[in-house]
mmCIF file of the N, C-alpha and C atoms, coordinates in Angstrom:
data_MODEL
# 
_entry.id   MODEL 
# 
loop_
_atom_site.group_PDB 
_atom_site.id 
_atom_site.type_symbol 
_atom_site.label_atom_id 
_atom_site.label_alt_id 
_atom_site.label_comp_id 
_atom_site.label_asym_id 
_atom_site.label_entity_id 
_atom_site.label_seq_id 
_atom_site.pdbx_PDB_ins_code 
_atom_site.Cartn_x 
_atom_site.Cartn_y 
_atom_site.Cartn_z 
_atom_site.occupancy 
_atom_site.B_iso_or_equiv 
_atom_site.pdbx_formal_charge 
_atom_site.auth_seq_id 
_atom_site.auth_comp_id 
_atom_site.auth_asym_id 
_atom_site.auth_atom_id 
_atom_site.pdbx_PDB_model_num 
ATOM 1   N N  . MET A 1 1  ? 155.693 -48.901 63.503 1.00 0.00 ? 1  MET A N  1 
ATOM 2   C CA . MET A 1 1  ? 155.271 -49.207 64.872 1.00 0.00 ? 1  MET A CA 1 
ATOM 3   C C  . MET A 1 1  ? 154.325 -50.402 64.862 1.00 0.00 ? 1  MET A C  1 
ATOM 4   N N  . PRO A 1 2  ? 154.619 -51.415 65.663 1.00 0.00 ? 2  PRO A N  1 
ATOM 5   C CA . PRO A 1 2  ? 153.793 -52.623 65.626 1.00 0.00 ? 2  PRO A CA 1 
ATOM 6   C C  . PRO A 1 2  ? 152.368 -52.401 66.120 1.00 0.00 ? 2  PRO A C  1 
ATOM 7   N N  . TYR A 1 3  ? 152.160 -51.356 66.914 1.00 0.00 ? 3  TYR A N  1 
ATOM 8   C CA . TYR A 1 3  ? 150.836 -51.110 67.487 1.00 0.00 ? 3  TYR A CA 1 
ATOM 9   C C  . TYR A 1 3  ? 149.889 -50.406 66.515 1.00 0.00 ? 3  TYR A C  1 
ATOM 10  N N  . ALA A 1 4  ? 150.419 -49.860 65.438 1.00 0.00 ? 4  ALA A N  1 
ATOM 11  C CA . ALA A 1 4  ? 149.592 -49.073 64.514 1.00 0.00 ? 4  ALA A CA 1 
ATOM 12  C C  . ALA A 1 4  ? 148.459 -49.909 63.921 1.00 0.00 ? 4  ALA A C  1 
ATOM 13  N N  . ARG A 1 5  ? 148.760 -51.129 63.526 1.00 0.00 ? 5  ARG A N  1 
ATOM 14  C CA . ARG A 1 5  ? 147.736 -51.959 62.876 1.00 0.00 ? 5  ARG A CA 1 
ATOM 15  C C  . ARG A 1 5  ? 146.582 -52.287 63.827 1.00 0.00 ? 5  ARG A C  1 
ATOM 16  N N  . ILE A 1 6  ? 146.905 -52.621 65.050 1.00 0.00 ? 6  ILE A N  1 
ATOM 17  C CA . ILE A 1 6  ? 145.835 -52.971 65.994 1.00 0.00 ? 6  ILE A CA 1 
ATOM 18  C C  . ILE A 1 6  ? 145.043 -51.731 66.400 1.00 0.00 ? 6  ILE A C  1 
ATOM 19  N N  . SER A 1 7  ? 145.705 -50.599 66.541 1.00 0.00 ? 7  SER A N  1 
ATOM 20  C CA . SER A 1 7  ? 144.984 -49.396 66.968 1.00 0.00 ? 7  SER A CA 1 
ATOM 21  C C  . SER A 1 7  ? 144.083 -48.849 65.864 1.00 0.00 ? 7  SER A C  1 
ATOM 22  N N  . GLN A 1 8  ? 144.413 -49.127 64.596 1.00 0.00 ? 8  GLN A N  1 
ATOM 23  C CA . GLN A 1 8  ? 143.621 -48.613 63.481 1.00 0.00 ? 8  GLN A CA 1 
ATOM 24  C C  . GLN A 1 8  ? 142.633 -49.629 62.911 1.00 0.00 ? 8  GLN A C  1 
ATOM 25  N N  . ALA A 1 9  ? 142.623 -50.841 63.454 1.00 0.00 ? 9  ALA A N  1 
ATOM 26  C CA . ALA A 1 9  ? 141.744 -51.888 62.931 1.00 0.00 ? 9  ALA A CA 1 
ATOM 27  C C  . ALA A 1 9  ? 140.275 -51.532 63.156 1.00 0.00 ? 9  ALA A C  1 
ATOM 28  N N  . ARG A 1 10 ? 139.447 -51.843 62.156 1.00 0.00 ? 10 ARG A N  1 
ATOM 29  C CA . ARG A 1 10 ? 137.998 -51.602 62.302 1.00 0.00 ? 10 ARG A CA 1 
ATOM 30  C C  . ARG A 1 10 ? 137.374 -52.612 63.246 1.00 0.00 ? 10 ARG A C  1 
ATOM 31  N N  . LYS A 1 11 ? 137.823 -53.877 63.168 1.00 0.00 ? 11 LYS A N  1 
ATOM 32  C CA . LYS A 1 11 ? 137.340 -54.914 64.075 1.00 0.00 ? 11 LYS A CA 1 
ATOM 33  C C  . LYS A 1 11 ? 138.542 -55.610 64.681 1.00 0.00 ? 11 LYS A C  1 
ATOM 34  N N  . LYS A 1 12 ? 138.487 -55.806 66.003 1.00 0.00 ? 12 LYS A N  1 
ATOM 35  C CA . LYS A 1 12 ? 139.584 -56.465 66.697 1.00 0.00 ? 12 LYS A CA 1 
ATOM 36  C C  . LYS A 1 12 ? 139.048 -57.175 67.928 1.00 0.00 ? 12 LYS A C  1 
ATOM 37  N N  . THR A 1 13 ? 139.850 -58.083 68.433 1.00 0.00 ? 13 THR A N  1 
ATOM 38  C CA . THR A 1 13 ? 139.555 -58.702 69.721 1.00 0.00 ? 13 THR A CA 1 
ATOM 39  C C  . THR A 1 13 ? 140.591 -58.198 70.702 1.00 0.00 ? 13 THR A C  1 
ATOM 40  N N  . VAL A 1 14 ? 140.179 -58.040 71.939 1.00 0.00 ? 14 VAL A N  1 
ATOM 41  C CA . VAL A 1 14 ? 141.078 -57.591 72.997 1.00 0.00 ? 14 VAL A CA 1 
ATOM 42  C C  . VAL A 1 14 ? 140.957 -58.578 74.146 1.00 0.00 ? 14 VAL A C  1 
ATOM 43  N N  . GLY A 1 15 ? 142.067 -59.147 74.561 1.00 0.00 ? 15 GLY A N  1 
ATOM 44  C CA . GLY A 1 15 ? 142.068 -60.119 75.648 1.00 0.00 ? 15 GLY A CA 1 
ATOM 45  C C  . GLY A 1 15 ? 142.259 -61.532 75.142 1.00 0.00 ? 15 GLY A C  1 
ATOM 46  N N  . SER A 1 16 ? 142.740 -62.368 76.010 1.00 0.00 ? 16 SER A N  1 
ATOM 47  C CA . SER A 1 16 ? 143.142 -63.716 75.604 1.00 0.00 ? 16 SER A CA 1 
ATOM 48  C C  . SER A 1 16 ? 141.976 -64.628 75.243 1.00 0.00 ? 16 SER A C  1 
ATOM 49  N N  . ARG A 1 17 ? 140.894 -64.559 75.961 1.00 0.00 ? 17 ARG A N  1 
ATOM 50  C CA . ARG A 1 17 ? 139.751 -65.443 75.645 1.00 0.00 ? 17 ARG A CA 1 
ATOM 51  C C  . ARG A 1 17 ? 139.169 -65.135 74.274 1.00 0.00 ? 17 ARG A C  1 
ATOM 52  N N  . GLN A 1 18 ? 138.917 -63.861 74.016 1.00 0.00 ? 18 GLN A N  1 
ATOM 53  C CA . GLN A 1 18 ? 138.329 -63.464 72.736 1.00 0.00 ? 18 GLN A CA 1 
ATOM 54  C C  . GLN A 1 18 ? 139.299 -63.716 71.585 1.00 0.00 ? 18 GLN A C  1 
ATOM 55  N N  . THR A 1 19 ? 140.586 -63.485 71.830 1.00 0.00 ? 19 THR A N  1 
ATOM 56  C CA . THR A 1 19 ? 141.587 -63.697 70.790 1.00 0.00 ? 19 THR A CA 1 
ATOM 57  C C  . THR A 1 19 ? 141.685 -65.172 70.443 1.00 0.00 ? 19 THR A C  1 
ATOM 58  N N  . LEU A 1 20 ? 141.707 -66.042 71.443 1.00 0.00 ? 20 LEU A N  1 
ATOM 59  C CA . LEU A 1 20 ? 141.773 -67.481 71.191 1.00 0.00 ? 20 LEU A CA 1 
ATOM 60  C C  . LEU A 1 20 ? 140.541 -67.947 70.415 1.00 0.00 ? 20 LEU A C  1 
ATOM 61  N N  . LYS A 1 21 ? 139.374 -67.459 70.774 1.00 0.00 ? 21 LYS A N  1 
ATOM 62  C CA . LYS A 1 21 ? 138.149 -67.832 70.044 1.00 0.00 ? 21 LYS A CA 1 
ATOM 63  C C  . LYS A 1 21 ? 138.227 -67.393 68.585 1.00 0.00 ? 21 LYS A C  1 
ATOM 64  N N  . ALA A 1 22 ? 138.714 -66.174 68.343 1.00 0.00 ? 22 ALA A N  1 
ATOM 65  C CA . ALA A 1 22 ? 138.823 -65.666 66.974 1.00 0.00 ? 22 ALA A CA 1 
ATOM 66  C C  . ALA A 1 22 ? 139.815 -66.486 66.162 1.00 0.00 ? 22 ALA A C  1 
ATOM 67  N N  . VAL A 1 23 ? 140.915 -66.892 66.780 1.00 0.00 ? 23 VAL A N  1 
ATOM 68  C CA . VAL A 1 23 ? 141.912 -67.716 66.094 1.00 0.00 ? 23 VAL A CA 1 
ATOM 69  C C  . VAL A 1 23 ? 141.313 -69.078 65.757 1.00 0.00 ? 23 VAL A C  1 
ATOM 70  N N  . GLU A 1 24 ? 140.642 -69.699 66.718 1.00 0.00 ? 24 GLU A N  1 
ATOM 71  C CA . GLU A 1 24 ? 140.043 -71.018 66.503 1.00 0.00 ? 24 GLU A CA 1 
ATOM 72  C C  . GLU A 1 24 ? 138.971 -70.989 65.415 1.00 0.00 ? 24 GLU A C  1 
ATOM 73  N N  . ARG A 1 25 ? 138.267 -69.880 65.302 1.00 0.00 ? 25 ARG A N  1 
ATOM 74  C CA . ARG A 1 25 ? 137.225 -69.744 64.277 1.00 0.00 ? 25 ARG A CA 1 
ATOM 75  C C  . ARG A 1 25 ? 137.784 -69.323 62.925 1.00 0.00 ? 25 ARG A C  1 
ATOM 76  N N  . GLY A 1 26 ? 139.075 -69.005 62.872 1.00 0.00 ? 26 GLY A N  1 
ATOM 77  C CA . GLY A 1 26 ? 139.697 -68.573 61.626 1.00 0.00 ? 26 GLY A CA 1 
ATOM 78  C C  . GLY A 1 26 ? 139.374 -67.138 61.255 1.00 0.00 ? 26 GLY A C  1 
ATOM 79  N N  . GLN A 1 27 ? 138.977 -66.325 62.218 1.00 0.00 ? 27 GLN A N  1 
ATOM 80  C CA . GLN A 1 27 ? 138.595 -64.936 61.950 1.00 0.00 ? 27 GLN A CA 1 
ATOM 81  C C  . GLN A 1 27 ? 139.770 -63.973 62.053 1.00 0.00 ? 27 GLN A C  1 
ATOM 82  N N  . ALA A 1 28 ? 140.820 -64.345 62.773 1.00 0.00 ? 28 ALA A N  1 
ATOM 83  C CA . ALA A 1 28 ? 141.947 -63.443 63.018 1.00 0.00 ? 28 ALA A CA 1 
ATOM 84  C C  . ALA A 1 28 ? 142.857 -63.356 61.795 1.00 0.00 ? 28 ALA A C  1 
ATOM 85  N N  . LYS A 1 29 ? 143.249 -62.131 61.445 1.00 0.00 ? 29 LYS A N  1 
ATOM 86  C CA . LYS A 1 29 ? 144.201 -61.916 60.356 1.00 0.00 ? 29 LYS A CA 1 
ATOM 87  C C  . LYS A 1 29 ? 145.630 -61.874 60.877 1.00 0.00 ? 29 LYS A C  1 
ATOM 88  N N  . VAL A 1 30 ? 145.810 -61.290 62.032 1.00 0.00 ? 30 VAL A N  1 
ATOM 89  C CA . VAL A 1 30 ? 147.115 -61.227 62.702 1.00 0.00 ? 30 VAL A CA 1 
ATOM 90  C C  . VAL A 1 30 ? 146.880 -61.176 64.203 1.00 0.00 ? 30 VAL A C  1 
ATOM 91  N N  . VAL A 1 31 ? 147.769 -61.833 64.951 1.00 0.00 ? 31 VAL A N  1 
ATOM 92  C CA . VAL A 1 31 ? 147.650 -61.904 66.403 1.00 0.00 ? 31 VAL A CA 1 
ATOM 93  C C  . VAL A 1 31 ? 148.809 -61.129 67.029 1.00 0.00 ? 31 VAL A C  1 
ATOM 94  N N  . PHE A 1 32 ? 148.509 -60.346 68.052 1.00 0.00 ? 32 PHE A N  1 
ATOM 95  C CA . PHE A 1 32 ? 149.514 -59.605 68.805 1.00 0.00 ? 32 PHE A CA 1 
ATOM 96  C C  . PHE A 1 32 ? 149.610 -60.220 70.199 1.00 0.00 ? 32 PHE A C  1 
ATOM 97  N N  . VAL A 1 33 ? 150.841 -60.522 70.623 1.00 0.00 ? 33 VAL A N  1 
ATOM 98  C CA . VAL A 1 33 ? 151.069 -61.119 71.933 1.00 0.00 ? 33 VAL A CA 1 
ATOM 99  C C  . VAL A 1 33 ? 152.125 -60.288 72.651 1.00 0.00 ? 33 VAL A C  1 
ATOM 100 N N  . ALA A 1 34 ? 151.869 -59.941 73.901 1.00 0.00 ? 34 ALA A N  1 
ATOM 101 C CA . ALA A 1 34 ? 152.821 -59.157 74.694 1.00 0.00 ? 34 ALA A CA 1 
ATOM 102 C C  . ALA A 1 34 ? 153.918 -60.064 75.241 1.00 0.00 ? 34 ALA A C  1 
ATOM 103 N N  . ALA A 1 35 ? 155.149 -59.641 75.085 1.00 0.00 ? 35 ALA A N  1 
ATOM 104 C CA . ALA A 1 35 ? 156.298 -60.422 75.537 1.00 0.00 ? 35 ALA A CA 1 
ATOM 105 C C  . ALA A 1 35 ? 156.340 -60.556 77.057 1.00 0.00 ? 35 ALA A C  1 
ATOM 106 N N  . ASP A 1 36 ? 155.805 -59.572 77.767 1.00 0.00 ? 36 ASP A N  1 
ATOM 107 C CA . ASP A 1 36 ? 155.852 -59.622 79.230 1.00 0.00 ? 36 ASP A CA 1 
ATOM 108 C C  . ASP A 1 36 ? 154.629 -60.295 79.857 1.00 0.00 ? 36 ASP A C  1 
ATOM 109 N N  . ALA A 1 37 ? 153.802 -60.922 79.030 1.00 0.00 ? 37 ALA A N  1 
ATOM 110 C CA . ALA A 1 37 ? 152.631 -61.652 79.545 1.00 0.00 ? 37 ALA A CA 1 
ATOM 111 C C  . ALA A 1 37 ? 153.058 -63.044 80.022 1.00 0.00 ? 37 ALA A C  1 
ATOM 112 N N  . GLU A 1 38 ? 152.286 -63.605 80.906 1.00 0.00 ? 38 GLU A N  1 
ATOM 113 C CA . GLU A 1 38 ? 152.553 -64.964 81.387 1.00 0.00 ? 38 GLU A CA 1 
ATOM 114 C C  . GLU A 1 38 ? 152.419 -65.953 80.234 1.00 0.00 ? 38 GLU A C  1 
ATOM 115 N N  . SER A 1 39 ? 153.353 -66.889 80.146 1.00 0.00 ? 39 SER A N  1 
ATOM 116 C CA . SER A 1 39 ? 153.340 -67.836 79.019 1.00 0.00 ? 39 SER A CA 1 
ATOM 117 C C  . SER A 1 39 ? 152.127 -68.765 79.061 1.00 0.00 ? 39 SER A C  1 
ATOM 118 N N  . TRP A 1 40 ? 151.629 -69.077 80.254 1.00 0.00 ? 40 TRP A N  1 
ATOM 119 C CA . TRP A 1 40 ? 150.462 -69.962 80.323 1.00 0.00 ? 40 TRP A CA 1 
ATOM 120 C C  . TRP A 1 40 ? 149.213 -69.291 79.749 1.00 0.00 ? 40 TRP A C  1 
ATOM 121 N N  . VAL A 1 41 ? 149.227 -67.973 79.682 1.00 0.00 ? 41 VAL A N  1 
ATOM 122 C CA . VAL A 1 41 ? 148.105 -67.228 79.110 1.00 0.00 ? 41 VAL A CA 1 
ATOM 123 C C  . VAL A 1 41 ? 148.236 -67.170 77.591 1.00 0.00 ? 41 VAL A C  1 
ATOM 124 N N  . THR A 1 42 ? 149.442 -66.911 77.102 1.00 0.00 ? 42 THR A N  1 
ATOM 125 C CA . THR A 1 42 ? 149.634 -66.667 75.663 1.00 0.00 ? 42 THR A CA 1 
ATOM 126 C C  . THR A 1 42 ? 149.936 -67.914 74.847 1.00 0.00 ? 42 THR A C  1 
ATOM 127 N N  . GLU A 1 43 ? 150.491 -68.937 75.471 1.00 0.00 ? 43 GLU A N  1 
ATOM 128 C CA . GLU A 1 43 ? 150.914 -70.126 74.716 1.00 0.00 ? 43 GLU A CA 1 
ATOM 129 C C  . GLU A 1 43 ? 149.782 -70.793 73.926 1.00 0.00 ? 43 GLU A C  1 
ATOM 130 N N  . PRO A 1 44 ? 148.582 -70.980 74.486 1.00 0.00 ? 44 PRO A N  1 
ATOM 131 C CA . PRO A 1 44 ? 147.505 -71.586 73.682 1.00 0.00 ? 44 PRO A CA 1 
ATOM 132 C C  . PRO A 1 44 ? 147.158 -70.759 72.441 1.00 0.00 ? 44 PRO A C  1 
ATOM 133 N N  . ILE A 1 45 ? 147.242 -69.451 72.555 1.00 0.00 ? 45 ILE A N  1 
ATOM 134 C CA . ILE A 1 45 ? 146.946 -68.567 71.427 1.00 0.00 ? 45 ILE A CA 1 
ATOM 135 C C  . ILE A 1 45 ? 148.016 -68.700 70.356 1.00 0.00 ? 45 ILE A C  1 
ATOM 136 N N  . VAL A 1 46 ? 149.275 -68.691 70.795 1.00 0.00 ? 46 VAL A N  1 
ATOM 137 C CA . VAL A 1 46 ? 150.396 -68.816 69.860 1.00 0.00 ? 46 VAL A CA 1 
ATOM 138 C C  . VAL A 1 46 ? 150.330 -70.156 69.127 1.00 0.00 ? 46 VAL A C  1 
ATOM 139 N N  . GLN A 1 47 ? 150.067 -71.228 69.848 1.00 0.00 ? 47 GLN A N  1 
ATOM 140 C CA . GLN A 1 47 ? 149.987 -72.559 69.229 1.00 0.00 ? 47 GLN A CA 1 
ATOM 141 C C  . GLN A 1 47 ? 148.845 -72.633 68.221 1.00 0.00 ? 47 GLN A C  1 
ATOM 142 N N  . ALA A 1 48 ? 147.684 -72.136 68.586 1.00 0.00 ? 48 ALA A N  1 
ATOM 143 C CA . ALA A 1 48 ? 146.524 -72.165 67.682 1.00 0.00 ? 48 ALA A CA 1 
ATOM 144 C C  . ALA A 1 48 ? 146.799 -71.336 66.429 1.00 0.00 ? 48 ALA A C  1 
ATOM 145 N N  . ALA A 1 49 ? 147.441 -70.183 66.599 1.00 0.00 ? 49 ALA A N  1 
ATOM 146 C CA . ALA A 1 49 ? 147.753 -69.325 65.450 1.00 0.00 ? 49 ALA A CA 1 
ATOM 147 C C  . ALA A 1 49 ? 148.757 -70.000 64.521 1.00 0.00 ? 49 ALA A C  1 
ATOM 148 N N  . LYS A 1 50 ? 149.772 -70.642 65.088 1.00 0.00 ? 50 LYS A N  1 
ATOM 149 C CA . LYS A 1 50 ? 150.775 -71.352 64.277 1.00 0.00 ? 50 LYS A CA 1 
ATOM 150 C C  . LYS A 1 50 ? 150.125 -72.485 63.487 1.00 0.00 ? 50 LYS A C  1 
ATOM 151 N N  . GLU A 1 51 ? 149.238 -73.233 64.135 1.00 0.00 ? 51 GLU A N  1 
ATOM 152 C CA . GLU A 1 51 ? 148.556 -74.349 63.477 1.00 0.00 ? 51 GLU A CA 1 
ATOM 153 C C  . GLU A 1 51 ? 147.726 -73.881 62.282 1.00 0.00 ? 51 GLU A C  1 
ATOM 154 N N  . ARG A 1 52 ? 147.181 -72.680 62.384 1.00 0.00 ? 52 ARG A N  1 
ATOM 155 C CA . ARG A 1 52 ? 146.306 -72.156 61.327 1.00 0.00 ? 52 ARG A CA 1 
ATOM 156 C C  . ARG A 1 52 ? 147.035 -71.215 60.368 1.00 0.00 ? 52 ARG A C  1 
ATOM 157 N N  . GLY A 1 53 ? 148.321 -71.004 60.587 1.00 0.00 ? 53 GLY A N  1 
ATOM 158 C CA . GLY A 1 53 ? 149.103 -70.149 59.700 1.00 0.00 ? 53 GLY A CA 1 
ATOM 159 C C  . GLY A 1 53 ? 148.802 -68.668 59.838 1.00 0.00 ? 53 GLY A C  1 
ATOM 160 N N  . ILE A 1 54 ? 148.347 -68.255 61.004 1.00 0.00 ? 54 ILE A N  1 
ATOM 161 C CA . ILE A 1 54 ? 148.035 -66.843 61.257 1.00 0.00 ? 54 ILE A CA 1 
ATOM 162 C C  . ILE A 1 54 ? 149.310 -66.163 61.764 1.00 0.00 ? 54 ILE A C  1 
ATOM 163 N N  . PRO A 1 55 ? 149.692 -65.031 61.169 1.00 0.00 ? 55 PRO A N  1 
ATOM 164 C CA . PRO A 1 55 ? 150.906 -64.335 61.628 1.00 0.00 ? 55 PRO A CA 1 
ATOM 165 C C  . PRO A 1 55 ? 150.793 -63.870 63.078 1.00 0.00 ? 55 PRO A C  1 
ATOM 166 N N  . ILE A 1 56 ? 151.915 -63.953 63.778 1.00 0.00 ? 56 ILE A N  1 
ATOM 167 C CA . ILE A 1 56 ? 151.981 -63.549 65.178 1.00 0.00 ? 56 ILE A CA 1 
ATOM 168 C C  . ILE A 1 56 ? 153.007 -62.430 65.293 1.00 0.00 ? 56 ILE A C  1 
ATOM 169 N N  . GLU A 1 57 ? 152.620 -61.348 65.949 1.00 0.00 ? 57 GLU A N  1 
ATOM 170 C CA . GLU A 1 57 ? 153.543 -60.253 66.232 1.00 0.00 ? 57 GLU A CA 1 
ATOM 171 C C  . GLU A 1 57 ? 153.721 -60.161 67.737 1.00 0.00 ? 57 GLU A C  1 
ATOM 172 N N  . VAL A 1 58 ? 154.952 -60.283 68.178 1.00 0.00 ? 58 VAL A N  1 
ATOM 173 C CA . VAL A 1 58 ? 155.250 -60.156 69.602 1.00 0.00 ? 58 VAL A CA 1 
ATOM 174 C C  . VAL A 1 58 ? 155.603 -58.695 69.869 1.00 0.00 ? 58 VAL A C  1 
ATOM 175 N N  . VAL A 1 59 ? 154.895 -58.108 70.800 1.00 0.00 ? 59 VAL A N  1 
ATOM 176 C CA . VAL A 1 59 ? 155.130 -56.712 71.175 1.00 0.00 ? 59 VAL A CA 1 
ATOM 177 C C  . VAL A 1 59 ? 155.702 -56.695 72.597 1.00 0.00 ? 59 VAL A C  1 
ATOM 178 N N  . PRO A 1 60 ? 156.483 -55.674 72.938 1.00 0.00 ? 60 PRO A N  1 
ATOM 179 C CA . PRO A 1 60 ? 157.203 -55.706 74.210 1.00 0.00 ? 60 PRO A CA 1 
ATOM 180 C C  . PRO A 1 60 ? 156.356 -55.582 75.477 1.00 0.00 ? 60 PRO A C  1 
ATOM 181 N N  . SER A 1 61 ? 155.230 -54.897 75.420 1.00 0.00 ? 61 SER A N  1 
ATOM 182 C CA . SER A 1 61 ? 154.569 -54.523 76.667 1.00 0.00 ? 61 SER A CA 1 
ATOM 183 C C  . SER A 1 61 ? 153.063 -54.743 76.658 1.00 0.00 ? 61 SER A C  1 
ATOM 184 N N  . MET A 1 62 ? 152.568 -55.351 77.731 1.00 0.00 ? 62 MET A N  1 
ATOM 185 C CA . MET A 1 62 ? 151.125 -55.509 77.913 1.00 0.00 ? 62 MET A CA 1 
ATOM 186 C C  . MET A 1 62 ? 150.455 -54.143 78.066 1.00 0.00 ? 62 MET A C  1 
ATOM 187 N N  . LYS A 1 63 ? 151.127 -53.246 78.755 1.00 0.00 ? 63 LYS A N  1 
ATOM 188 C CA . LYS A 1 63 ? 150.578 -51.912 78.989 1.00 0.00 ? 63 LYS A CA 1 
ATOM 189 C C  . LYS A 1 63 ? 150.383 -51.171 77.671 1.00 0.00 ? 63 LYS A C  1 
ATOM 190 N N  . GLU A 1 64 ? 151.400 -51.193 76.812 1.00 0.00 ? 64 GLU A N  1 
ATOM 191 C CA . GLU A 1 64 ? 151.320 -50.518 75.513 1.00 0.00 ? 64 GLU A CA 1 
ATOM 192 C C  . GLU A 1 64 ? 150.296 -51.190 74.599 1.00 0.00 ? 64 GLU A C  1 
ATOM 193 N N  . LEU A 1 65 ? 150.202 -52.517 74.645 1.00 0.00 ? 65 LEU A N  1 
ATOM 194 C CA . LEU A 1 65 ? 149.216 -53.221 73.823 1.00 0.00 ? 65 LEU A CA 1 
ATOM 195 C C  . LEU A 1 65 ? 147.809 -52.833 74.264 1.00 0.00 ? 65 LEU A C  1 
ATOM 196 N N  . GLY A 1 66 ? 147.584 -52.755 75.554 1.00 0.00 ? 66 GLY A N  1 
ATOM 197 C CA . GLY A 1 66 ? 146.288 -52.318 76.060 1.00 0.00 ? 66 GLY A CA 1 
ATOM 198 C C  . GLY A 1 66 ? 145.950 -50.914 75.604 1.00 0.00 ? 66 GLY A C  1 
ATOM 199 N N  . ARG A 1 67 ? 146.912 -50.022 75.678 1.00 0.00 ? 67 ARG A N  1 
ATOM 200 C CA . ARG A 1 67 ? 146.710 -48.642 75.249 1.00 0.00 ? 67 ARG A CA 1 
ATOM 201 C C  . ARG A 1 67 ? 146.399 -48.583 73.748 1.00 0.00 ? 67 ARG A C  1 
ATOM 202 N N  . ALA A 1 68 ? 147.117 -49.377 72.958 1.00 0.00 ? 68 ALA A N  1 
ATOM 203 C CA . ALA A 1 68 ? 146.882 -49.401 71.510 1.00 0.00 ? 68 ALA A CA 1 
ATOM 204 C C  . ALA A 1 68 ? 145.488 -49.938 71.173 1.00 0.00 ? 68 ALA A C  1 
ATOM 205 N N  . CYS A 1 69 ? 144.971 -50.801 72.041 1.00 0.00 ? 69 CYS A N  1 
ATOM 206 C CA . CYS A 1 69 ? 143.636 -51.367 71.834 1.00 0.00 ? 69 CYS A CA 1 
ATOM 207 C C  . CYS A 1 69 ? 142.536 -50.449 72.347 1.00 0.00 ? 69 CYS A C  1 
ATOM 208 N N  . GLY A 1 70 ? 142.916 -49.358 72.962 1.00 0.00 ? 70 GLY A N  1 
ATOM 209 C CA . GLY A 1 70 ? 141.917 -48.407 73.443 1.00 0.00 ? 70 GLY A CA 1 
ATOM 210 C C  . GLY A 1 70 ? 141.379 -48.709 74.828 1.00 0.00 ? 70 GLY A C  1 
ATOM 211 N N  . ILE A 1 71 ? 142.106 -49.514 75.595 1.00 0.00 ? 71 ILE A N  1 
ATOM 212 C CA . ILE A 1 71 ? 141.686 -49.799 76.967 1.00 0.00 ? 71 ILE A CA 1 
ATOM 213 C C  . ILE A 1 71 ? 142.742 -49.262 77.929 1.00 0.00 ? 71 ILE A C  1 
ATOM 214 N N  . GLU A 1 72 ? 142.369 -49.084 79.172 1.00 0.00 ? 72 GLU A N  1 
ATOM 215 C CA . GLU A 1 72 ? 143.286 -48.487 80.135 1.00 0.00 ? 72 GLU A CA 1 
ATOM 216 C C  . GLU A 1 72 ? 143.898 -49.504 81.086 1.00 0.00 ? 72 GLU A C  1 
ATOM 217 N N  . VAL A 1 73 ? 143.789 -50.782 80.742 1.00 0.00 ? 73 VAL A N  1 
ATOM 218 C CA . VAL A 1 73 ? 144.411 -51.845 81.525 1.00 0.00 ? 73 VAL A CA 1 
ATOM 219 C C  . VAL A 1 73 ? 145.353 -52.626 80.625 1.00 0.00 ? 73 VAL A C  1 
ATOM 220 N N  . ASN A 1 74 ? 146.175 -53.457 81.233 1.00 0.00 ? 74 ASN A N  1 
ATOM 221 C CA . ASN A 1 74 ? 147.111 -54.276 80.465 1.00 0.00 ? 74 ASN A CA 1 
ATOM 222 C C  . ASN A 1 74 ? 146.364 -55.291 79.602 1.00 0.00 ? 74 ASN A C  1 
ATOM 223 N N  . CYS A 1 75 ? 146.993 -55.678 78.506 1.00 0.00 ? 75 CYS A N  1 
ATOM 224 C CA . CYS A 1 75 ? 146.390 -56.639 77.578 1.00 0.00 ? 75 CYS A CA 1 
ATOM 225 C C  . CYS A 1 75 ? 147.470 -57.632 77.143 1.00 0.00 ? 75 CYS A C  1 
ATOM 226 N N  . ALA A 1 76 ? 147.239 -58.927 77.384 1.00 0.00 ? 76 ALA A N  1 
ATOM 227 C CA . ALA A 1 76 ? 148.219 -59.950 77.025 1.00 0.00 ? 76 ALA A CA 1 
ATOM 228 C C  . ALA A 1 76 ? 148.195 -60.268 75.541 1.00 0.00 ? 76 ALA A C  1 
ATOM 229 N N  . SER A 1 77 ? 147.010 -60.209 74.935 1.00 0.00 ? 77 SER A N  1 
ATOM 230 C CA . SER A 1 77 ? 146.923 -60.542 73.505 1.00 0.00 ? 77 SER A CA 1 
ATOM 231 C C  . SER A 1 77 ? 145.722 -59.838 72.871 1.00 0.00 ? 77 SER A C  1 
ATOM 232 N N  . ALA A 1 78 ? 145.845 -59.675 71.559 1.00 0.00 ? 78 ALA A N  1 
ATOM 233 C CA . ALA A 1 78 ? 144.780 -59.052 70.778 1.00 0.00 ? 78 ALA A CA 1 
ATOM 234 C C  . ALA A 1 78 ? 144.905 -59.561 69.347 1.00 0.00 ? 78 ALA A C  1 
ATOM 235 N N  . ALA A 1 79 ? 143.867 -59.366 68.555 1.00 0.00 ? 79 ALA A N  1 
ATOM 236 C CA . ALA A 1 79 ? 143.916 -59.806 67.161 1.00 0.00 ? 79 ALA A CA 1 
ATOM 237 C C  . ALA A 1 79 ? 143.152 -58.819 66.280 1.00 0.00 ? 79 ALA A C  1 
ATOM 238 N N  . VAL A 1 80 ? 143.632 -58.683 65.063 1.00 0.00 ? 80 VAL A N  1 
ATOM 239 C CA . VAL A 1 80 ? 142.946 -57.890 64.054 1.00 0.00 ? 80 VAL A CA 1 
ATOM 240 C C  . VAL A 1 80 ? 142.018 -58.837 63.299 1.00 0.00 ? 80 VAL A C  1 
ATOM 241 N N  . LEU A 1 81 ? 140.731 -58.492 63.267 1.00 0.00 ? 81 LEU A N  1 
ATOM 242 C CA . LEU A 1 81 ? 139.749 -59.268 62.506 1.00 0.00 ? 81 LEU A CA 1 
ATOM 243 C C  . LEU A 1 81 ? 139.493 -58.633 61.142 1.00 0.00 ? 81 LEU A C  1 
ATOM 244 N N  . GLU A 1 82 ? 139.521 -57.311 61.112 1.00 0.00 ? 82 GLU A N  1 
ATOM 245 C CA . GLU A 1 82 ? 139.237 -56.567 59.876 1.00 0.00 ? 82 GLU A CA 1 
ATOM 246 C C  . GLU A 1 82 ? 140.030 -55.267 59.922 1.00 0.00 ? 82 GLU A C  1 
ATOM 247 N N  . ASP A 1 83 ? 140.837 -55.036 58.881 1.00 0.00 ? 83 ASP A N  1 
ATOM 248 C CA . ASP A 1 83 ? 141.680 -53.829 58.841 1.00 0.00 ? 83 ASP A CA 1 
ATOM 249 C C  . ASP A 1 83 ? 140.880 -52.559 58.658 1.00 0.00 ? 83 ASP A C  1 
# 
């Protein structure tokens, strides 16, 4: 299950702003992006992750990604900082 890693991570970012900052700082180990999120929200994160060689996992649903992150709202992107 793609959500297992993010739900079990000791440190993670939740949301596009925090995820983009973590990617730019080189702190993210893997980035999760919801397929049903708006591309203008996720594209900067995907580009930054590709430039830095950070793996990207596309997950089907913002709702499920939010739930896996422990929040009760939708989440377009998240990142694992520490497993």
